[in-house]
N, C-alpha and C positions, 0 to 999 in steps of 0.2 A: 315881226313884221315891221317893215320900214314904211313910214308914211311921209309924203311930201305934198303940201297943200299948194294950190295955184295962188298966184299973187292976189287975186280978188277973193280967194277962199271958197269958191263954189265947187271945186273938184279936189279930189285927193288921189294922188298916185300912190298905190299900195303895192309893195313888193312882198309877195307871199313866198315863204321858204319852208322846205321840209328837209331835215338833216339827213346826212348819209346813213345814219343808224337805222333808218326806216327799211333798209335793205330792199330797194325796189329797182325794177328795170324801167318802169314808166309811171308817171304821175300826171294827173289832170286836176285842175282847180275847178270845182263844181259848186255853184251856189245860186242864191236868189238873183244876183246880178247878171247871170247868164242862163236863167230859166233851168238850172240844174242840168245843163247840157254837158255830158261827159267828154265831148270833143272840142268844145269852144276854147278852152284855155289849157293846152298841154304845157307842162313845166319843162324847163330845160335843165339837163344834168350838167352841173359845173365840174370843173377839174377835180375839186376836192370831194366829189360824190354827192353833194347836196343838190336839191332841185329848187328852181325858183321861176316865178313868173310875175310880171308887173301888169296891173290893171288900173285904169282910171275909173274912179267911182264918184258919185255925187257926195259932196260933203254934208255932214250933219245927219247922217243916217246910220243905222245898224243893219248889217247884212249877215245872214246865215250862210255858212259854207262848210265844205269838207274837201278832202283830197280823195280821189279815186285812184287806187294804187294797183298797178299790174292788171287792170281790167277785172279785178276779182274781190277787192276788199276796200273798205273805207278807213281813213285815218283822219283824226282831227289835227288841227294846227297845234303844235306844242307851245306856241306863244300867243294864242288867241286872247282877245280882250276879255272874253268870258265864254261860257258854255251854257247851252240851254237844251232841255230835253226835246226830242222830236217824236213824231208819231210812230216811229219804228222801234221804240224802246231803247234808243241810244241817245247820244248828245250830238248837237251841231256846234261847230265853232262860230263865234261872233267876231266880226271886225267892226269897230266903231270909227266912223270917219268924221 
């Protein structure tokens, strides 16, 4: 993940990426920052096959998130700041801003 903070440090622009090796046709970014809405942040497929999306988040917080892949499976960020268990028996990715 690439993080860029605003000049006054109150927001953080985070670029989320999933590598081409995920073998996906479509990917959405889903997390606490968008109320787990599977349609709020679709990722764009890049020429090299990876997927990415950039979101502005409030700085100084931790956010749970995951990727919704091909409308049928969850994938965690390969470069998350940490992972925490969720109530479904798997883990959520964490981004710290």
